C-alpha positions in Angstrom: -13.5 6.1 54.8 -13.0 2.4 55.2 -16.1 0.3 54.6 -17.2 -2.8 56.4 -20.0 -4.7 54.7 -23.0 -6.4 56.4 -21.7 -9.8 55.3 -18.4 -9.0 57.2 -20.5 -8.0 60.2 -22.3 -11.3 60.0 -18.9 -13.1 59.9 -17.7 -11.2 62.9 -20.9 -12.1 64.8 -20.5 -15.8 64.2 -16.9 -15.8 65.2 -16.9 -13.3 68.2 -20.0 -14.4 69.6 -18.8 -18.0 69.7 -21.8 -19.3 67.6 -19.8 -21.2 64.9 -19.2 -24.7 66.3 -15.4 -24.2 65.9 -15.5 -21.1 68.0 -17.4 -22.6 70.9 -15.7 -22.7 74.4 -15.8 -25.0 77.5 -16.3 -22.1 79.9 -19.5 -20.2 80.6 -17.2 -17.3 81.8 -15.7 -17.0 78.4 -19.1 -17.0 76.8 -20.2 -14.1 79.0 -17.0 -12.2 78.2 -17.4 -12.9 74.4 -20.8 -11.1 74.5 -19.9 -8.7 77.3 -23.0 -9.5 79.2 -25.7 -12.2 79.2 -29.3 -11.0 79.6 -30.7 -12.3 82.8 -34.3 -10.8 83.0 -35.4 -14.5 82.3 -33.5 -16.9 84.3 -33.5 -19.6 81.6 -32.0 -17.2 79.1 -28.6 -17.3 80.8 -28.3 -21.0 80.6 -29.8 -21.3 77.0 -27.4 -18.5 75.7 -24.4 -19.9 77.5 -25.0 -23.6 76.4 -25.6 -22.5 72.7 -22.0 -21.3 72.7 -20.4 -24.2 74.8 -18.6 -27.3 73.4 -20.5 -29.4 75.8 -24.1 -28.0 76.6 -24.6 -28.6 80.3 -26.3 -26.8 83.2 -23.9 -27.7 85.8 -20.8 -25.5 84.7 -23.2 -22.5 84.5 -24.5 -23.2 87.9 -21.2 -23.6 89.4 -20.0 -20.4 87.9 -23.0 -18.5 89.3 -23.3 -20.1 92.7 -20.1 -21.9 93.7 -17.0 -20.0 92.5 -19.2 -17.0 91.7 -17.1 -16.4 88.6 -20.4 -15.0 87.0 -22.5 -12.5 88.9 -25.9 -10.9 88.3 -26.0 -7.1 88.2 -28.8 -4.6 87.6 -27.1 -2.5 85.2 -27.3 -1.4 81.4 -30.8 0.0 80.7 -32.0 -0.9 84.2 -31.8 -4.5 83.1 -30.6 -7.6 84.9 -27.4 -9.0 83.3 -24.9 -11.6 84.1 -21.1 -10.7 83.7 -17.9 -12.2 84.6 -16.6 -11.3 88.0 -13.7 -9.8 86.4 -15.8 -7.3 84.6 -18.2 -6.6 87.3 -16.5 -3.7 88.9 -16.5 -2.0 85.6 -20.1 -2.6 85.1 -20.8 -1.3 88.6 -18.9 1.9 88.0 -20.2 2.5 84.4 -23.9 1.7 84.9 -25.0 -0.2 88.1 -24.1 2.5 90.6 -26.2 5.0 88.9 -29.1 2.5 88.6 -28.8 1.7 92.3 -28.9 5.5 93.2 -32.0 5.9 91.1 -33.7 2.9 92.7 -33.1 4.4 96.2 -34.3 7.9 95.2 -37.4 6.4 93.7 -38.2 4.4 96.8 -37.6 7.2 99.2 -40.1 9.3 97.1 -42.7 6.6 97.5 -42.0 6.6 101.2 -42.5 10.3 101.4 -45.6 10.3 99.2 -47.1 7.5 101.4 -47.3 10.0 104.3 -46.7 7.6 107.2 -43.5 9.1 108.4 -41.3 6.6 106.9 -38.1 8.1 105.7 -34.2 7.7 104.8 -33.5 6.7 108.6 -36.4 4.1 108.5 -35.0 2.6 105.4 -31.4 2.7 106.7 -32.6 0.8 109.8 -34.7 -1.7 107.6 -31.6 -2.3 105.6 -29.4 -3.1 108.7 -32.1 -5.4 110.1 -32.2 -7.2 106.6 -28.5 -7.7 106.5 -28.3 -8.9 110.0 -31.0 -11.5 109.4 -29.3 -12.7 106.3 -26.0 -13.0 108.1 -27.8 -15.3 110.7 -29.7 -17.2 108.0 -26.8 -17.6 105.6 -29.2 -17.8 102.6 -32.9 -16.8 102.5 -35.7 -16.1 100.1 -37.6 -12.9 100.2 -40.5 -14.5 102.1 -38.1 -16.0 104.7 -36.4 -12.4 105.1 -39.9 -10.9 105.5 -40.6 -13.4 108.1 -37.5 -12.5 110.1 -37.7 -8.7 109.7 -40.8 -6.9 110.7 -39.9 -3.8 108.8 -40.0 -5.8 105.6 -43.7 -6.5 106.2 -44.6 -2.9 106.1 -47.0 -1.7 103.3 -47.2 1.6 101.7 -49.7 3.3 99.3 -48.1 4.0 96.0 -49.3 7.0 93.8 -52.0 8.1 96.5 -55.0 9.9 95.1 -54.3 8.9 91.5 -55.9 6.4 89.3 -52.8 4.1 89.7 -53.1 4.1 93.5 -52.2 0.8 95.0 -50.9 -0.7 98.3 -47.7 -2.6 98.1 -45.3 -4.3 100.4 -41.7 -2.8 100.8 -39.8 -6.1 100.9 -39.1 -6.4 97.2 -37.9 -2.9 97.0 -35.7 -2.9 100.0 -34.2 -6.2 98.7 -33.7 -4.8 95.2 -31.8 -1.8 96.5 -29.6 -4.0 98.6 -28.9 -6.2 95.5 -28.3 -3.1 93.2 -25.8 -1.8 95.6 -24.0 -5.1 95.7 -24.6 -5.7 99.4 -26.5 -8.9 98.7 -26.6 -11.1 95.6 -28.8 -13.8 94.2 -27.9 -17.3 95.2 -29.4 -20.6 94.0 -33.1 -20.4 93.1 -35.7 -22.5 95.0 -36.4 -24.5 92.0 -34.3 -25.6 89.0 -32.3 -23.5 86.6 -35.4 -22.1 85.0 -36.6 -20.6 88.2 -36.5 -16.9 89.0 -37.3 -17.3 92.7 -33.9 -16.9 94.1 -32.4 -17.1 97.5 -30.3 -14.2 98.7 -26.9 -14.3 100.4 -24.6 -11.5 101.8 -22.1 -9.8 99.4 -19.6 -7.1 99.4 -19.9 -4.0 97.1 -17.6 -3.8 94.3 -14.3 -1.8 94.5 -14.8 1.8 93.5 -13.7 2.8 90.0 -13.8 6.1 88.2 -17.1 6.1 86.2 -15.5 7.6 82.9 -12.7 5.2 82.9 -15.2 2.4 83.6 -17.4 3.6 80.7 -14.4 3.6 78.4 -13.4 0.2 79.3 -17.1 -1.1 78.7 -17.2 0.7 75.5 -13.9 -1.0 74.3 -15.1 -4.4 75.2 -18.5 -3.8 73.5 -16.8 -2.7 70.4 -14.6 -5.7 70.2 -17.7 -8.0 70.4 -20.2 -5.8 68.6 -18.3 -3.5 66.3 -18.7 -2.0 63.9 -21.6 -0.3 65.3 -23.2 3.2 65.4 -23.3 5.8 68.3 -27.0 4.9 68.4 -26.3 1.3 68.9 -23.9 2.0 71.8 -26.3 4.5 73.4 -29.1 2.0 73.2 -27.2 -0.9 74.6 -25.6 1.0 77.6 -28.4 3.3 78.3 -25.9 6.1 78.4 -26.5 9.8 77.2 -25.0 10.7 73.8 -22.4 12.8 75.5 -21.1 9.8 77.5 -21.2 7.6 74.4 -19.1 10.1 72.6 -16.5 10.6 75.3 -16.1 6.8 75.7 -15.5 6.4 72.0 -12.9 9.2 72.0 -11.3 7.6 75.1 -10.8 4.3 73.4 -9.6 5.8 70.1 -12.5 4.4 68.2 -12.3 5.1 64.5 -15.1 5.7 61.9 -16.1 3.2 59.1 -18.8 3.2 56.6 -21.4 0.6 56.8 -23.7 -0.8 54.1 -26.5 1.7 53.7 -24.2 4.7 54.2 -24.3 5.0 58.1 -21.1 5.7 60.0 -20.1 3.0 62.4 -17.2 2.7 64.8 -14.6 0.1 65.4 -11.5 -0.1 67.6 -8.2 1.1 65.9 -6.6 -1.8 64.0 -9.9 -3.7 63.8 -10.7 -3.1 60.3 -9.2 -6.2 58.7 -11.5 -8.6 56.8 -12.0 -11.8 58.8 -12.4 -15.2 57.1 -15.8 -16.8 57.3 -16.0 -19.8 59.7 -17.7 -23.0 58.7 -21.4 -22.7 58.0 -23.3 -22.6 61.3 -26.8 -22.7 62.7 -28.0 -21.7 66.1 -31.2 -21.8 68.2 -30.9 -18.7 70.6 -33.2 -17.8 73.3 -35.5 -14.9 73.9 -33.3 -11.7 74.7 -30.1 -13.5 73.5 -27.2 -10.9 73.3 -26.6 -11.7 69.6 -30.2 -10.5 68.9 -30.3 -7.7 71.4 -26.9 -6.2 70.8 -27.8 -3.4 68.5 -30.5 -0.7 68.1 -30.4 -1.2 64.2 -30.3 -5.0 63.6 -30.9 -4.7 59.8 -27.7 -6.5 59.0 -28.9 -9.8 60.5 -32.7 -9.3 60.9 -34.8 -9.1 57.9 -37.6 -6.5 58.2 -40.4 -9.0 57.4 -39.4 -11.1 60.4 -40.2 -8.5 63.0 -43.8 -9.0 63.7 -43.5 -12.8 64.3 -40.4 -12.5 66.5 -41.0 -9.4 68.7 -43.5 -8.7 71.4 -45.3 -5.3 71.5 -42.6 -3.9 73.8 -39.7 -4.7 71.4 -38.5 -8.0 73.2 -37.2 -10.4 70.8 -38.3 -14.1 71.3 -36.4 -17.3 70.6 -34.7 -17.1 67.2 -33.1 -19.5 64.5 -29.9 -18.3 62.9 -28.1 -19.3 59.8 -24.7 -17.9 59.1 -25.4 -14.7 60.9 -28.9 -14.0 59.8 -32.1 -14.6 61.8 -34.1 -17.0 59.6 -36.9 -18.2 61.9 -38.1 -18.8 65.5 -38.4 -21.8 67.7 -40.3 -22.9 70.8 -40.5 -25.8 73.2 -43.7 -27.8 73.4 -45.3 -29.1 76.5 -43.8 -32.6 75.8 -40.3 -31.0 75.6 -39.8 -31.1 71.8 -38.0 -28.1 70.4 -39.8 -27.0 67.3 -39.0 -24.4 64.7 -40.1 -22.6 61.8 -38.3 -20.9 58.9 -39.2 -17.4 57.9 -36.5 -17.3 55.1 -35.7 -19.9 52.5 -32.3 -21.3 53.4 -32.0 -24.6 51.6 -31.7 -28.3 52.5 -28.2 -28.1 54.1 -29.1 -25.3 56.4 -32.4 -27.0 57.4 -30.5 -30.2 58.4 -28.0 -28.1 60.5 -30.9 -26.4 62.2 -32.5 -29.7 63.0 -29.3 -30.9 64.4 -29.2 -27.9 66.8 -32.7 -28.5 67.7 -31.9 -32.0 68.7 -28.8 -30.9 70.6 -31.0 -28.4 72.4 -33.8 -30.9 73.4 -31.1 -33.4 74.6 -29.4 -31.0 77.1 -32.6 -29.3 78.3 -34.0 -32.7 79.2 -37.1 -32.6 81.4 -37.1 -28.8 82.0 -39.8 -26.8 80.3 -38.9 -23.3 79.1 -41.4 -20.5 78.5 -40.1 -17.1 77.8 -41.1 -14.3 80.1 -41.9 -12.1 77.1 -44.0 -14.2 74.6 -44.0 -13.4 71.0 -46.5 -14.4 68.2 -44.4 -17.1 66.7 -43.3 -18.6 69.9 -46.9 -18.9 71.1 -48.1 -20.6 67.9 -45.2 -23.1 67.8 -45.7 -23.9 71.5 -49.4 -24.6 71.2 
């Protein structure tokens, strides 16, 4: 069986994820396609991930792609997580993942309505959705608060988990809006604040053209292998959130081939993608919490030393801001209240690497400017550095 070493995997990461300076691009859409999808749970991550890979780090092109030409779109998809993908890829992600997520969101909410015992049902939900879409058509764009003010049904409150210790009373607005967004009938528009804000306005949208789910899963697997391969079945299963049967069908559909990884595990690559790649120039990167290059695999041993996990992850397994050198995570970083990007090495990388990392920290501080970024999921090292 052909073997692909950990060093070759790190070389691929630097090249294919556009992290080496010579691989950077002017287009945030090209960035999203290079890593398949940008994590968007934290609004700032989208911008930090994109600008780390762009020749000219700048918020404006990313905002234009998200809100003007809408060449980048947000989708609740893989692992029930919010991602940003290119508009060209969005129908594939919709059919392979987002559609199932939306159906689950609807089922869960309908169960909550039934458990509440107030007589609210599927007909009530359909009417609330119609009223919400009508109000949004009149308003053009609106926040959730503005939609609730315009639609009485959105001000309804229900009891969740009645009779249990977790019983709580909750408004329905966020859940109705979430379902409409998951189904592609509305989308997030510009936030109320700056690019770091997660308080979005909403605007009308159209559901994505229907695609056959198995074909869409095969296409998503093909793109993922191109960006993240070689990788194991477990890696693809974790990243997509699919069942093992779906993973294996997708790998078969794209004609993926087995390779041996360091440590003896079996990995998968696209056919004709086994050639050794030349290392790019030495590179450093400061990547944000939940960046795709840190979150792309279930087993990250080829780029993440075991001893770094405690400092860089929270208790739920979310990775914080990371410092990279030539395909390895070697430390972490944070932004202080005065705006300075500060970092700490967890590996000894030498003087040249430290100088390159310092240059990236300076580049980051310059384009971030007056914005202050605090990750949603805070990690021990990030908290310590930001203090």
